[in-house]
N, C-alpha and C positions, 0 to 999 in steps of 0.2 A: 470888295472883299479885303483888299490890302489894308485898309484902315481898321477893319475888324481884327485882322490878324495881328497888326501892330499893337492895337489896344490890348489884346489878350496877352501878348508878350510882355507889355509894360506892366500889367497887373502882377506878374511874377517877379518883376524887378523893383517894384515899389517896396518901402519898408514894412507896410502893414500886412497882416494876415487877411485874406479875403475868403468869402464864402461863394462857392459855385454850386447852386442848387440844381436839382435834377428833375425837370419836367418830363412827363411821359406822353404829352400830346400838345397840340397847338394851343388849346385853351390854357393849360397850366403854364406853358411857356410865356404866354402873353400876360398872365397874372403876375408871374415872377418879374418880368421886365417892368411892369407898371409899379411894382413895389420898390424898385430902385437897385436891384442886383446888377452887377456889372458884367456878368458872363453867365452862361448856362452850360450844363453838360447833360447829355442824354443818359438814360439808364436802360440797359439791356433787359433787366428784369421787369422794370415798369412797362416797357414796350411789350414784352411777352404777355404780361397780365392783361394789357389792354386788348391784345389779340386773342385772349382766351386760351393761351398755351403755357406750359411750364417754361421757365428760363432755359435757354439753350436750344429751343425748338424753333426759333425764328429764322427764316431764310435770309441769305445775304441780300437779296433784292428787297425784301421787306425792310431790313435794317437800313439800307441806303436810302430807300424811298422815304422812310420815316425821318432820317437825319436831314435830308434835303427839305422836307416839309417844315421841320423845326427851324432850319436856317432861314427859309423864306418868310417865316412868320414873325421874326423878331429882328430888331436892329442890333441886338447884342451879339458878341462873338459866341460861337457854340463849339464846344469840344464834344466828341462822340465816344461813347463806350462801344468799341468795335470788337470786344472780346479778343479772340486770337487773330482776327482778320479773315481773309478769304481762304487761308490754307495753313499748312504747317511749316513749309520750308521758307528760307530767307527771301526767295524771289516773290513768294506770295505776300510776305510782309511789305516788300517794296511796292508791289502792285496795290496793296491796301492803302498805302499813303497817297499814291497817285490818284486813286479814286476819291479819297477823302478830300484832298485839295480841290479836285475838279468840281465837287458839289458845293464848295463854299465853306467848308468847315475851317475853323481857326486852329483846331488841334484835334487829337484823338489819343486814346489809350490803347496800348497793345499789351496783352497779358501772356504769361507763360503757362497758363492752364490749357491742357491739351484737349479737354472734353472727353477723355477716356477714363472710365472709373478705375481701371487697374493701374494706370500710369498717368495720374492727373496733372503732373507738372513736367514740362520739357526738361531734358538734360541741360545743364548749365551752358554747355558749349553751343547747343542749338539755340537756346533762348537768347544768348548774346549775339549770335550770328543774325538772328531775326531783327534785333534792334539795330545792329550795324547796317543792315540792308535798308531798313526803314529810314535811318538817318541819311544814308547816301542818296536815297530816292528823293528825300526832301531837299537836299542840297542841289541835286541836279535840276530840280524844278525852280530853283532860285526863288523860293516862296517862304515867307516867315510863318512857319507852321509848327506848333508846339507839340512835341511828341512826349507822351507820358508812358513810362515803362512800369508795368505792374508785376510784382512778385506775389504769387497766389498761394504760397505755402499754407498760411494760416486759414485760408478758406477751404482747403481740401485735405484736412487731417494731417498736415505736416507742420506743427507748431514749433519750428526750428528757427529761432531768432538769428543764430549765427549764420545759417545758410541763407536766410532771407537778406541779411545785411550784405553777405557776399554777393548775392545776385544783384542787389541794388547798386552796389559799388561797381560791379561789372557793367551794368546797364549805363551808369554814369560815364564810365570810361568809353563805352561804345557811342556816346553822344546824346543820350536821352536828355530832354530838357527838364522833365519833372519825374520824380520817383515816388512810387506808391505801393504800399503793402497793406491791402485791406485785411481787417481782422485783428489788428493789434489791439489788445484789450486792456492795457493799463498805461498810465502816463509815463512810467519809467521806460517801458518798451519804446514808446513813441519818441521820447527824448533821446534814447540811445540811438535809434535809427537816424534822427535828425542830426545828431552829432557825428554820425559815421559817414555822412556824405556832404557834399558841398552844393549840390543842386537843390532847388525847391522840392519840398516834400508835401504830397497830398495825403490827407487823412480823411477817412469816411466816418461820419457820425450817424447813428440811427440803427446800426446793427444790434441784434440782441446782446444784452449786457450793459455795462456802465457807459454813460456818455459824459463828455467833458465840455466845458464852456469854451467859447472863442478865446477868452483871456487865458485860460489854462493851456489851451493848445498853442497859442502864440508864445507863451512863456516856455513851452517845451521845444519850440523851434519850427513849428508847422507854418508853412506859407499858405497853403490852400486847403479849404475844408469843403468836402462834398457830402451829400446826404444819401447817395445811392437810391435805392427803391423805397426808402423808409417813408417818404411822404405819399408815395403811391400805395404802400401797404396801409398807411393810416386811412387814406380815402376809401380803399376797398374794405377795410375793417369796419368803418362806419356804415358802409352800404350793407355789409353782411349783418351787422347788428340790427339795422332797420328792418331788413327782410325777415330776420328771425323773430323780431317783435310782432310783425304782421302775422307770420305763420303761427306763432305760439300763443299770442295773446289776442289777436284780432284788433289791436290798437295801433295808433299812428303817432304816438308821442314823440318819436324821433324827429318829426317835422318841426318841432319847436326849436331844435338846434340847427336846422338847415339855414344856410345863408340866404338872405332875401334876394328877390329878383333884381331890384334896382342896384343893390350893392355889388352883386355879381356882374351884372351887365356894365357897370361903371368901369370895371377893369378892361373890358373889351372895347368900350368907347374910347378909352385912353389910347389903346393900341391902334385903333383906326385913325386917330388924329395925329399919330406920331409920324 
């Protein structure tokens, strides 16, 4: 696992912007590896959909079991979307990191979203204390583990760029390795965030609204690009459209767009031979 962790760290230190796509099961993880991506990240929403529940309803055990299964299924480094971790206080953030390291993850993200509709984002002081505790736990383990700190303002009805930048700067000072504010919806915002910090910035593409190319994001200063649950939503959307066609029309035209057995199985044969 040390080699995976070092490889993941190195991706953030190289000059090029890189893409870290988000599989939601073993099959999609193996397909993405066979296509040449250098690292993977789990998606909490994609996992929830695969279990038939809304996002935020997956148990901690289910999350960790899922992450461990993805880690074991691929030779690539895996970073996990662990939402807020196992609890709200700094000690729980530290314990989250210990668990993540022990199951072989190369990194994880911790967010400042509380899960509470009336108070969706932690107070800044608590949010920073949580990242500080996570970093100290990583240092005590003497393990090269990449901690991504997420500022969730834009995802929960608080589109305050100044506060978001303040949080990311505080997370950087607390020792976070990567900074991430999902929901930034234009290039000028993204560029402003990247210019406001010195650590690598992750940006997610595929949320509702405008998307930007790798070249555009690299020029804005982005180091890492994830896709969140957008590929899972695409897959489920295709499934729903096919089911609607059957129900409404009694036809099966969707199957003409389905990937062939041999092409699909070729991805899995590659992974077995790795």
